[in-house]
C-alpha positions in Angstrom: 259.3 326.7 109.7 262.2 328.3 107.4 261.8 331.6 105.4 260.7 330.1 102.2 257.8 328.0 103.7 256.8 331.2 105.8 256.7 332.8 102.7 254.4 330.2 100.9 252.3 330.3 103.7 252.3 333.8 104.6 248.9 334.8 103.2 247.5 337.5 101.1 244.6 338.5 98.8 245.4 339.5 95.0 243.5 340.0 92.1 242.3 336.8 90.4 244.3 335.3 87.9 243.3 331.9 87.7 244.0 329.0 85.2 241.7 326.1 84.7 241.7 322.2 84.3 238.6 320.9 83.1 237.6 317.3 84.2 237.6 314.7 81.2 235.2 311.3 81.1 235.2 308.6 79.1 234.0 310.5 75.9 236.2 313.2 74.8 237.3 315.9 72.6 240.1 314.5 70.0 242.5 315.9 67.4 242.7 319.9 66.8 239.4 320.4 69.1 241.6 318.8 72.2 244.5 320.9 71.8 242.4 323.9 70.9 240.5 323.0 74.3 243.9 322.2 76.2 245.6 325.7 75.0 242.7 327.6 76.6 243.1 325.6 79.9 239.7 324.4 79.8 237.6 321.6 78.8 233.9 320.4 79.2 233.5 316.7 79.5 231.2 313.9 80.3 231.6 311.7 83.4 233.2 308.3 83.3 230.7 305.9 83.3 233.3 302.5 83.7 235.1 301.4 86.4 238.6 302.7 86.9 241.5 300.5 88.1 243.5 301.9 90.4 247.2 300.9 89.7 249.1 303.6 88.8 249.2 302.6 84.8 246.9 304.9 82.9 245.6 302.3 80.6 241.9 303.0 80.5 241.3 304.6 76.8 240.0 307.9 78.6 243.7 308.9 80.0 245.0 308.7 76.4 242.5 311.3 75.3 242.4 313.6 78.6 242.9 317.5 78.9 246.5 317.8 80.5 248.6 320.4 81.9 252.5 320.4 81.8 253.7 324.1 82.2 255.2 323.6 85.1 257.6 326.3 86.7 260.0 326.2 89.8 260.0 328.1 92.8 262.9 326.9 94.1 266.0 327.5 93.0 265.0 329.7 90.3 261.7 331.4 90.6 259.6 331.3 87.3 262.0 329.2 85.5 260.5 326.2 83.3 260.9 322.8 85.3 264.0 321.0 84.2 261.4 317.6 84.2 258.5 317.1 83.0 255.3 316.8 84.7 251.9 315.9 83.2 248.8 316.3 85.0 245.2 314.9 83.6 241.7 314.9 85.8 238.9 312.5 85.6 235.6 311.9 87.5 232.8 309.8 88.5 229.8 309.9 90.3 231.6 309.1 93.6 234.9 310.1 93.0 237.8 312.2 91.5 240.8 310.5 89.6 244.0 312.7 89.3 246.9 311.2 87.1 250.4 312.9 87.9 253.2 311.6 85.2 256.6 312.5 86.7 259.3 312.3 84.0 262.7 311.8 84.9 265.6 310.8 82.9 267.4 309.3 85.8 265.3 306.9 87.6 268.4 305.8 89.6 268.4 309.1 91.0 264.7 309.4 92.1 264.5 308.9 95.9 261.9 307.1 97.7 262.6 306.3 101.3 259.2 306.3 102.8 256.6 303.8 103.0 254.2 304.5 106.1 251.2 306.5 106.3 251.4 310.0 107.0 255.5 310.0 107.0 257.1 312.9 106.3 258.2 312.7 102.2 260.5 315.5 102.6 263.2 313.2 102.2 261.9 312.0 98.8 260.7 313.1 95.3 257.0 313.3 96.1 254.1 315.3 94.4 251.1 317.0 96.5 247.7 317.9 94.9 245.9 321.1 96.7 241.9 320.5 96.3 240.3 323.8 97.1 236.7 322.1 97.5 234.7 325.2 98.3 236.8 327.2 95.6 236.8 330.0 98.1 240.4 330.2 98.4 240.2 330.2 102.4 241.1 326.6 102.9 241.9 322.9 100.9 242.2 319.6 101.4 246.1 318.2 100.6 246.8 314.9 99.2 251.0 313.9 98.4 252.6 310.5 98.0 256.0 309.6 96.6 257.5 306.7 94.0 256.5 304.4 96.7 253.0 305.0 96.9 253.0 306.7 100.9 249.9 308.0 101.5 250.1 311.6 103.0 247.3 314.1 103.7 246.8 317.2 105.2 243.9 320.0 106.1 245.0 323.6 105.2 242.9 326.6 106.5 243.7 330.5 107.2 246.7 331.8 106.3 249.2 329.5 107.6 247.5 326.6 109.4 248.8 322.9 107.7 247.2 320.3 109.9 249.2 317.2 108.8 247.3 315.1 111.6 244.0 315.3 109.2 243.3 311.7 107.6 241.0 311.4 104.9 239.8 308.1 103.1 241.2 308.0 99.6 243.7 305.7 97.7 246.7 305.8 95.6 248.6 303.7 93.5 252.1 304.4 91.6 254.1 302.6 89.1 257.4 302.9 88.2 259.4 302.6 84.6 262.7 303.6 82.9 261.2 307.0 82.2 260.1 308.3 85.6 257.1 307.4 87.8 253.3 307.9 87.4 250.8 308.5 90.3 247.2 307.7 90.2 244.9 309.3 92.9 241.6 308.4 93.7 239.8 311.1 96.0 235.9 309.9 97.1 233.8 313.1 97.3 233.0 312.2 100.5 236.2 312.6 101.4 235.8 316.6 100.5 233.6 319.1 101.5 231.8 321.3 99.1 228.7 322.8 98.0 226.6 320.9 96.4 224.7 321.5 92.9 225.6 321.9 89.4 228.4 323.5 87.6 230.7 322.6 90.6 234.2 323.8 90.5 237.1 323.2 92.6 240.4 325.1 93.1 243.1 323.1 91.9 246.8 322.9 92.1 249.8 320.5 91.7 253.5 320.5 93.4 256.1 318.6 92.5 259.2 318.3 94.4 262.7 316.5 93.1 264.8 315.7 96.1 268.2 315.1 94.2 268.2 318.7 93.0 266.0 320.2 96.0 263.8 321.6 93.3 260.2 322.4 93.7 257.9 323.1 90.5 254.2 324.2 90.6 251.5 324.5 88.2 250.5 327.9 89.7 251.6 330.0 92.4 255.2 329.5 92.1 256.7 332.9 93.4 259.1 332.9 95.6 256.3 335.0 98.1 253.4 332.5 97.1 253.8 328.6 96.7 251.2 325.9 97.1 249.5 327.4 100.3 249.2 330.8 98.5 245.4 330.1 97.4 244.7 333.4 95.6 246.9 332.2 92.6 245.4 328.5 92.5 244.3 326.9 89.3 241.0 325.3 89.2 239.0 322.1 88.4 236.2 322.8 86.0 232.9 321.4 84.3 232.8 318.9 87.0 229.1 318.8 86.6 226.5 318.2 89.1 227.9 316.9 92.3 226.4 315.5 95.3 227.9 313.9 98.6 227.2 310.0 98.0 226.7 309.3 101.6 225.5 311.1 104.6 226.8 308.9 107.5 230.4 307.0 108.2 230.5 304.6 111.4 233.8 303.9 113.2 232.9 301.4 115.8 236.0 300.0 117.7 236.8 296.7 120.0 239.9 297.1 122.2 241.2 294.6 124.6 244.0 295.7 127.2 246.5 293.6 129.4 247.8 295.5 132.0 251.5 294.4 133.9 251.8 294.7 137.7 252.9 297.9 138.0 256.1 298.7 140.7 257.7 301.7 142.6 261.3 302.7 141.8 262.5 300.4 144.4 260.5 297.3 143.0 257.8 297.2 145.4 254.2 296.5 144.0 252.0 299.2 143.5 249.3 297.7 141.3 248.3 294.1 140.4 248.0 292.9 136.8 244.6 293.1 135.0 242.7 292.3 131.8 240.0 294.4 130.5 238.0 295.1 127.4 235.9 298.4 125.7 233.9 298.8 123.0 232.9 302.2 121.6 232.5 304.3 118.2 232.9 307.5 116.5 230.9 308.7 113.5 230.6 311.2 111.0 227.7 312.7 110.0 227.1 315.3 106.8 224.4 317.7 108.1 224.5 319.8 105.3 226.6 319.5 102.1 229.3 322.2 103.5 228.0 321.2 107.7 229.6 317.8 109.2 229.3 316.6 112.6 231.4 314.3 114.6 230.5 312.0 117.4 232.6 309.9 119.9 230.9 307.2 122.5 233.4 305.9 124.8 236.2 306.9 123.3 239.5 305.5 123.3 243.3 306.8 122.1 245.4 303.9 123.1 246.8 303.7 119.4 248.5 307.0 119.8 251.9 307.4 120.3 253.3 308.6 123.6 254.5 312.0 124.1 258.1 313.0 123.6 259.9 313.3 126.7 261.4 316.6 127.5 264.0 318.3 130.0 262.6 321.4 130.8 265.5 323.5 132.1 263.0 326.8 132.4 260.4 328.2 135.1 257.7 328.0 132.6 255.6 324.8 131.3 256.1 323.3 128.3 253.4 323.2 125.3 252.9 319.9 123.8 250.8 319.3 120.7 247.8 317.5 120.3 247.8 314.0 118.6 244.3 312.7 119.3 242.6 312.2 115.8 239.0 313.2 117.3 240.3 316.6 118.0 242.4 316.8 115.0 240.2 317.6 112.0 239.4 321.4 111.9 241.2 321.5 115.3 242.6 325.2 114.9 239.3 326.5 113.6 238.4 325.9 117.4 241.1 327.8 118.6 242.1 332.0 119.0 245.5 332.9 120.0 249.4 332.1 119.3 250.7 328.8 118.9 252.6 327.7 122.2 251.8 331.1 124.0 248.5 331.6 124.4 245.6 329.2 123.4 241.6 329.9 124.5 241.1 326.5 123.5 244.2 323.6 124.2 242.0 320.3 123.5 244.5 318.1 125.6 242.9 320.0 128.7 240.1 317.5 127.8 240.6 313.9 128.6 244.2 314.2 130.0 245.1 315.2 133.0 248.3 317.8 134.1 250.6 314.8 133.8 249.4 313.8 130.4 247.8 310.7 131.8 244.2 309.7 130.1 240.7 310.6 131.8 238.1 308.7 130.5 235.7 310.8 127.8 232.1 309.4 128.2 230.8 311.1 124.5 231.4 314.0 122.9 230.1 316.0 119.7 231.3 318.2 117.3 229.9 320.5 114.4 232.2 322.6 111.7 232.4 323.7 108.3 230.3 326.8 106.2 227.1 328.3 106.2 227.6 330.8 103.8 230.2 333.6 104.3 230.5 332.1 108.1 233.2 329.2 109.2 231.7 327.5 112.4 233.2 325.2 115.0 231.5 323.8 117.8 232.5 321.2 120.5 231.0 319.7 123.8 232.7 316.6 125.4 231.5 315.0 128.7 234.4 313.5 131.0 234.3 311.3 133.9 236.2 309.5 136.0 237.7 312.1 138.6 237.2 314.7 136.4 233.4 314.8 136.0 233.0 317.8 134.1 231.2 319.3 130.6 233.7 321.2 128.2 232.3 323.3 125.4 233.6 325.5 123.0 232.0 327.5 120.2 234.0 329.4 117.3 232.8 331.7 114.6 234.4 333.5 111.3 233.4 335.7 109.1 234.9 336.1 106.0 236.2 339.3 104.8 237.6 340.6 101.5 239.6 337.5 99.5 241.3 335.7 102.4 240.5 337.9 105.5 238.0 337.3 108.5 236.7 338.6 111.8 235.9 335.9 114.4 234.7 335.1 117.9 235.0 332.2 120.3 233.3 331.2 123.7 234.5 328.3 125.8 233.2 326.9 129.3 233.9 324.1 131.7 231.5 323.4 134.2 232.1 320.6 136.9 229.4 318.8 138.5 231.1 318.7 142.3 229.8 322.4 142.6 233.2 324.2 141.6 231.4 326.3 139.4 231.4 327.6 135.7 234.5 328.9 134.1 234.3 330.7 131.3 236.5 332.4 128.3 235.7 334.2 125.4 237.6 336.6 122.4 237.4 338.2 119.3 240.1 338.2 116.5 240.7 339.9 113.1 243.2 338.9 110.5 243.9 341.0 107.3 246.4 339.3 105.1 247.3 341.4 102.1 249.5 341.9 99.4 251.2 345.5 98.9 253.3 346.2 95.9 254.0 342.6 95.6 254.8 341.8 99.3 253.0 339.9 101.7 251.7 341.9 105.1 249.8 340.1 107.3 248.1 342.6 110.4 246.2 340.7 113.2 244.4 341.5 116.8 243.2 339.3 119.1 241.7 339.9 122.5 240.1 337.3 125.2 238.8 337.4 128.6 238.3 334.9 131.2 236.1 334.7 134.1 236.8 332.5 137.2 234.4 331.4 140.2 235.4 333.1 143.8 237.9 335.6 141.2 235.8 338.9 140.6 236.0 340.7 137.0 237.1 339.8 133.9 240.7 339.3 133.1 241.9 340.2 129.9 244.6 339.4 127.5 245.5 341.0 124.0 248.0 340.5 121.1 248.6 343.1 118.0 251.2 341.6 115.6 252.4 342.4 111.8 253.8 339.7 109.7 255.9 340.4 106.5 257.1 337.2 105.4 258.2 337.6 102.1 262.0 336.1 100.0 264.3 338.5 100.9 263.4 339.8 104.0 261.2 338.2 106.6 260.1 340.7 109.6 257.7 340.3 112.3 256.6 342.2 115.3 254.2 341.6 117.8 253.0 343.5 121.3 251.3 341.2 124.1 249.4 342.4 127.3 248.2 339.2 129.6 246.5 340.4 132.8 247.9 338.3 136.1 244.2 336.6 136.8 243.7 335.4 132.8 242.9 331.7 133.1 240.9 330.4 130.4 239.8 327.3 131.5 240.2 324.9 128.6 243.1 327.0 127.5 247.0 327.2 127.8 248.9 330.2 128.8 252.6 330.0 129.4 252.8 333.0 131.4 250.4 335.6 132.8 250.6 339.0 134.4 252.9 340.5 131.6 253.9 343.0 128.7 255.5 341.4 126.2 257.0 342.3 122.8 258.5 339.3 120.0 259.9 340.4 116.6 262.6 339.9 114.3 264.1 341.3 110.9 265.8 338.9 108.2 267.9 339.3 105.6 267.6 336.3 103.3 269.8 337.3 99.9 270.5 334.1 97.5 274.2 334.2 96.2 273.7 330.7 94.2 277.5 330.7 94.4 280.0 328.6 96.4 277.1 325.7 96.6 275.0 328.0 98.7 271.3 328.7 97.8 270.2 331.2 100.5 271.8 333.0 103.2 269.7 334.2 106.5 271.1 337.5 108.5 270.0 339.1 111.4 271.9 342.4 111.6 268.8 343.7 113.9 268.8 340.9 116.8 265.4 338.7 117.0 263.8 339.5 120.4 261.5 338.4 122.9 261.1 340.9 125.8 258.7 340.5 128.8 258.1 342.6 131.3 255.8 342.9 134.4 252.7 343.8 133.7 252.8 347.1 136.2 256.3 347.8 134.5 257.0 349.2 131.2 258.9 347.4 128.4 260.7 350.7 127.4 262.4 350.3 131.2 265.0 347.2 131.0 264.8 347.3 134.9 261.2 346.5 134.2 261.9 343.5 132.5 261.6 339.8 134.1 262.7 337.9 131.1 264.8 339.0 127.6 266.0 336.9 124.5 267.8 338.7 121.9 270.0 336.7 118.8 272.0 338.0 116.3 272.8 335.6 112.9 276.0 336.5 111.7 276.0 333.7 109.4 273.1 331.3 108.2 271.2 329.7 105.5 270.6 326.9 103.2 273.2 325.0 100.6 272.0 323.8 97.0 272.2 320.3 98.8 269.6 320.9 100.8 271.9 321.3 104.2 271.4 324.6 106.8 273.8 326.0 109.0 273.6 328.7 111.4 276.2 330.9 113.5 274.5 333.1 116.2 275.3 334.7 119.4 272.5 335.4 122.0 272.0 337.7 125.0 269.7 336.2 127.7 268.3 337.9 130.6 265.9 336.0 133.5 265.1 337.7 137.2 263.2 335.0 139.0 261.5 336.7 142.1 261.4 333.2 143.9 264.1 330.3 144.1 263.1 327.8 141.5 264.5 324.1 141.0 266.0 323.9 137.6 267.3 320.2 137.6 266.8 317.8 140.8 268.1 319.7 143.6 270.1 322.5 141.9 268.4 325.4 142.8 268.7 328.9 141.3 268.1 332.0 144.1 266.2 335.1 143.0 268.3 337.6 141.2 268.8 339.5 137.7 271.1 337.5 135.6 272.4 338.7 132.1 274.6 335.9 130.2 275.6 335.9 126.7 276.0 332.6 124.7 277.5 331.4 121.3 275.7 328.7 119.0 276.6 326.6 115.8 273.9 324.3 114.0 274.5 322.2 110.9 272.1 320.0 110.0 272.4 317.6 106.8 269.7 317.5 104.1 266.7 314.9 104.8 267.1 313.9 101.4 270.3 311.9 102.4 270.0 308.1 102.8 272.6 308.5 105.9 272.1 312.2 107.7 273.7 313.9 110.6 272.7 317.0 112.8 274.6 319.0 115.2 273.8 321.8 117.5 276.3 323.3 120.1 275.3 326.1 122.4 277.8 327.4 125.0 278.4 330.1 127.4 277.4 332.1 130.6 274.2 330.7 132.8 272.7 331.7 135.5 276.1 333.0 137.2 278.0 330.1 135.9 278.3 328.4 133.0 276.9 325.5 130.6 277.2 323.4 127.4 274.4 322.5 125.1 274.8 320.0 122.7 272.4 318.0 120.5 273.5 315.6 118.1 271.1 313.3 115.8 271.6 310.8 112.7 269.1 309.2 110.8 269.2 306.3 108.4 266.9 305.0 105.5 267.6 302.0 104.5 266.0 302.1 101.0 262.3 302.1 102.0 261.8 299.4 104.5 264.1 300.7 107.2 264.1 304.0 109.1 266.4 304.3 112.4 267.3 307.5 114.1 269.0 308.7 117.1 268.7 311.8 119.1 271.2 312.9 122.0 270.4 315.9 124.0 273.3 316.9 126.8 273.4 320.1 129.0 276.5 320.2 131.4 276.0 323.0 134.0 278.0 324.6 136.8 276.2 327.2 139.0 277.1 328.7 142.2 274.1 326.5 143.6 275.7 323.1 142.4 276.1 321.4 139.0 274.3 318.9 136.9 274.2 317.0 133.3 270.9 316.7 132.0 270.4 314.2 129.3 267.9 313.1 126.9 268.1 309.7 124.8 265.2 309.4 121.6 265.7 306.5 119.6 263.2 305.4 116.7 263.1 302.2 114.7 260.7 301.7 112.0 260.3 298.9 109.7 257.3 299.5 106.8 256.1 296.0 105.7 254.4 298.0 102.7 251.9 301.1 102.5 249.8 299.6 104.6 251.7 297.8 107.2 254.4 299.1 109.7 256.0 298.6 112.9 257.6 301.5 115.2 259.9 301.2 118.3 260.1 304.3 120.5 262.8 304.4 123.2 263.6 307.5 125.7 265.5 308.1 128.6 266.3 311.0 130.6 268.0 311.3 133.8 265.9 313.8 135.5 263.0 311.3 135.6 265.5 308.2 136.0 263.4 306.2 133.8 263.6 304.5 130.1 260.2 303.8 128.5 259.3 301.9 125.7 256.6 302.4 123.3 256.0 299.9 120.3 252.8 299.9 117.8 252.1 297.8 114.8 249.7 299.4 112.6 247.9 297.3 109.9 245.2 299.2 107.5 243.4 295.9 105.7 241.2 298.4 103.8 241.5 302.4 103.6 239.4 303.1 106.5 240.0 300.1 109.0 242.8 299.8 111.4 244.2 297.5 113.4 246.7 298.4 116.1 248.6 296.4 118.7 250.4 298.7 121.0 252.8 298.0 124.1 254.3 300.4 126.4 256.3 299.5 129.3 258.6 302.0 131.3 261.4 300.8 134.0 263.5 302.8 136.6 267.4 303.5 135.8 267.7 304.9 139.5 271.1 303.7 140.7 270.2 302.9 144.0 267.3 300.9 143.0 267.3 296.8 143.3 265.7 296.1 139.6 267.4 298.8 137.8 267.4 298.7 133.8 269.0 297.6 131.6 269.7 294.4 134.2 267.4 291.8 133.0 265.9 291.1 136.4 264.5 294.7 135.8 262.0 293.4 132.9 260.1 291.4 135.9 259.4 294.9 137.8 258.3 297.2 135.2 257.2 300.7 136.6 254.3 300.4 133.9 253.6 298.3 131.3 250.5 297.4 128.8 249.4 295.5 125.7 246.6 297.0 123.8 245.1 295.3 120.4 242.2 297.6 119.3 240.2 297.2 115.5 238.6 299.6 114.2 236.2 298.9 111.7 234.3 301.6 108.7 230.7 301.5 108.0 229.1 303.7 105.8 225.3 304.5 104.9 
């Protein structure tokens, strides 16, 4: 996350200063009355009674007389300046849905960029608009809906201070039209997709963001300050006069049917290890509205065959790697169920359920989750039962209580109980988050403490962290302090390292010259640091340090065209107490290793049809030398074809031997339209000596229904193998292979 984005999501509470736009209906004020109402940014309107044709062309009569907002201002590149292109937003509703019209004027239609069609694609490469709907009107969370001039659908769930869950998928629609003066997006957001307090005189928090790619210009209706942004909810506006609202349905069913054809599997020398077979499976997910603000998700005989394969990594460290969650059941409100620090300590890491240590699936027999609001409380509960060789019950309970405008105090409890006499493993914790604004600057102190109990291990092992974040535009500062007991082991969590003291921090100075094509520079005159000492030692004595990392940034920043560059100097320490394998049979003996490295980065803007990126890091490495090189290229072929390739290469010469680690990642995407796409993902690494293919076709007949056709296959590249890829005969001896067809249908009642 870049400094500008971190400032936007840094979080704070401010004195309320809100504008409102009211919802309009078929019968509206006209003439001077409408103008006066618009000048107050508030309108009293009736609901729409006639049907709406969602086509991106506002031809219905009510759009012509609807209240509107067009007072957008820049956040980038010039804070507070009027937007260079006009944007007009109008809102309407009926008993079942909210309708939002966004008209994006642009005198250069050929300059409007649109390369994405697939649902949930990254729209940063394109012109786009995002709508923020704070349906609880509490400035603590929101649903976000986005599109580009192609009508691609993107959505996310925002909560807390900086938690944007882009894997959330809602049931909604958008239609787009383009003409010689710009483009128009017409959204239909069913009330069923939102969570809100039912009743009379409903009001939603609201904001709109437009991004003009060729200018790298970010325009917002509200919250356009550099230290604010779309996700700084204290400065959001509002949709007013919604009238009495009720969620129209209480139950959604998602039954599925799946067929699987598994190929005969082989080992790396071509010997058969498992015969081919055919299988089928049925199951269902359900979403139940317990109250207008509390939702339950149920799953039976769960299957995630459609999820894209994990990206391979070559881990040249002594410590485990953190993989993100991709499975849909665990994604909505997923961060609500966790406590800790991303990538370092998680009390609830959902990949502990239904996946083994190698990432292979473990059957999930059933599960239930409840999440939402009860007054000033946010609550989340999950329970899942796994089968196969991992018969166990997994449970987590999480609560947060509102403090002030944006702060909270929270608690969590997790447990895992096995069915084979392993006993019950437990963990729990407390946290406090206090995002503030002091003299116009964001400051966020935060603390959490957690404990775990393991059968057969006496006592409670503890972990805690204190931190203060200061994410702003000119200076971005952060400092934290951790302590983690050696025996700390949350049963459903992730802990990168135990038995340590740790401190991290940085101070970035980021002036904006707006000269020589430079938009914002980034300097680390005081080095960024990450220092870890043994739990029995002291961070104040370098002799007690286990690992350390420092980085000075002598020059870095962003160009006006969106390109990013960095020039860094780094200093490392690692003090392994035991010999470890760094790559294949190359070993690093115990010792105390200090080394320095140099780094250059340059990445072109994603707005370019053809973009390149390069990363080079070189210098000393564990008593020897190494050179790291990363190259990537992306081609966006006008809205239907996107191809990318990435090469990561580390060449090292150490006292214990030399090695070259190589990782290749290639993606090819063809989008037929906004509801049908074909993705091919090929990856190869020379550590495991295999190449893997993941091909996925996804078709959305109607929003809420899905058809997936997925093929996975892997082949050995071992130089001594008889059947070695890319030789054609290797295709008859796959390490693994399967073809899966899955159909999901949405039912409501």
